C-alpha positions as a Markdown table, in Angstrom:
| # | Residue | x | y | z |
|---|---|---|---|---|
| 1 | Met | -63.6 | 87.3 | 49.7 |
| 2 | Ala | -66.7 | 85.4 | 49.5 |
| 3 | Ala | -70.1 | 86.2 | 50.3 |
| 4 | Thr | -71.2 | 85.3 | 54.0 |
| 5 | Val | -74.2 | 84.5 | 55.8 |
| 6 | Ile | -75.6 | 87.6 | 57.2 |
| 7 | Gly | -79.0 | 86.7 | 58.5 |
| 8 | Arg | -82.3 | 85.6 | 58.0 |
| 9 | Val | -85.5 | 87.2 | 56.2 |
| 10 | Lys | -89.4 | 86.0 | 56.0 |
| 11 | Ala | -91.0 | 85.7 | 52.4 |
| 12 | Gly | -94.6 | 86.9 | 51.8 |
| 13 | Ser | -95.3 | 83.1 | 51.8 |
| 14 | Gly | -94.1 | 82.9 | 56.0 |
| 15 | Lys | -90.9 | 80.8 | 54.7 |
| 16 | Ser | -87.6 | 81.9 | 56.2 |
| 17 | Tyr | -84.7 | 82.4 | 53.9 |
| 18 | Glu | -81.0 | 83.0 | 54.3 |
| 19 | Val | -79.5 | 86.0 | 53.0 |
| 20 | Lys | -75.6 | 86.5 | 51.9 |
| 21 | Trp | -73.6 | 89.4 | 51.1 |
| 22 | Asp | -70.7 | 89.8 | 49.8 |
| 23 | Gln | -68.6 | 93.2 | 51.4 |
| 24 | Ser | -66.2 | 93.1 | 48.5 |
| 25 | Asn | -68.4 | 93.3 | 45.5 |
| 26 | Arg | -71.4 | 94.3 | 47.3 |
| 27 | Asp | -73.6 | 91.5 | 45.7 |
| 28 | Ile | -76.5 | 90.1 | 47.6 |
| 29 | Tyr | -77.9 | 86.4 | 47.7 |
| 30 | Val | -81.1 | 85.2 | 49.1 |
| 31 | Ser | -81.5 | 81.1 | 49.4 |
| 32 | Tyr | -84.6 | 81.3 | 47.3 |
| 33 | Ala | -84.2 | 78.6 | 44.3 |
| 34 | Gly | -80.7 | 77.7 | 45.2 |
| 35 | Trp | -78.9 | 81.2 | 45.6 |
| 36 | Ser | -80.8 | 84.1 | 43.9 |
| 37 | His | -78.8 | 87.1 | 43.0 |
| 38 | Val | -80.8 | 90.1 | 44.4 |
| 39 | Gly | -78.5 | 93.2 | 43.8 |
| 40 | Lys | -75.7 | 95.2 | 45.4 |
| 41 | Ala | -75.9 | 96.8 | 48.5 |
| 42 | Ser | -73.3 | 99.5 | 50.3 |
| 43 | Ser | -74.2 | 98.0 | 53.5 |
| 44 | Ala | -75.2 | 94.8 | 55.6 |
| 45 | Ser | -78.3 | 96.4 | 56.9 |
| 46 | Glu | -79.1 | 97.8 | 52.9 |
| 47 | Ala | -78.5 | 94.0 | 51.9 |
| 48 | Met | -81.1 | 92.6 | 54.5 |
| 49 | Asn | -83.6 | 95.4 | 53.3 |
| 50 | Lys | -83.2 | 94.5 | 49.7 |
| 51 | Ala | -83.2 | 91.1 | 50.5 |
| 52 | Glu | -86.9 | 91.3 | 52.5 |
| 53 | Ala | -87.8 | 93.5 | 49.2 |
| 54 | Tyr | -87.0 | 90.7 | 46.7 |
| 55 | Leu | -88.7 | 88.1 | 48.6 |
| 56 | Tyr | -91.7 | 90.3 | 49.6 |
| 57 | Asn | -94.1 | 88.1 | 47.3 |
| 58 | Lys | -92.4 | 84.6 | 46.9 |
């Protein structure tokens, strides 16, 4: 299964980025500098939280 877009989060700069999450291998990606790997999450909501934290200072 491929990663699917699950939403958008705002970076500290105010820009908005898409978040992808792969449910099968739990990888999180954000559309920052191409598609950046953020880490892993066990749920879509955790993926959104981790993506938001990743982008906080971007």
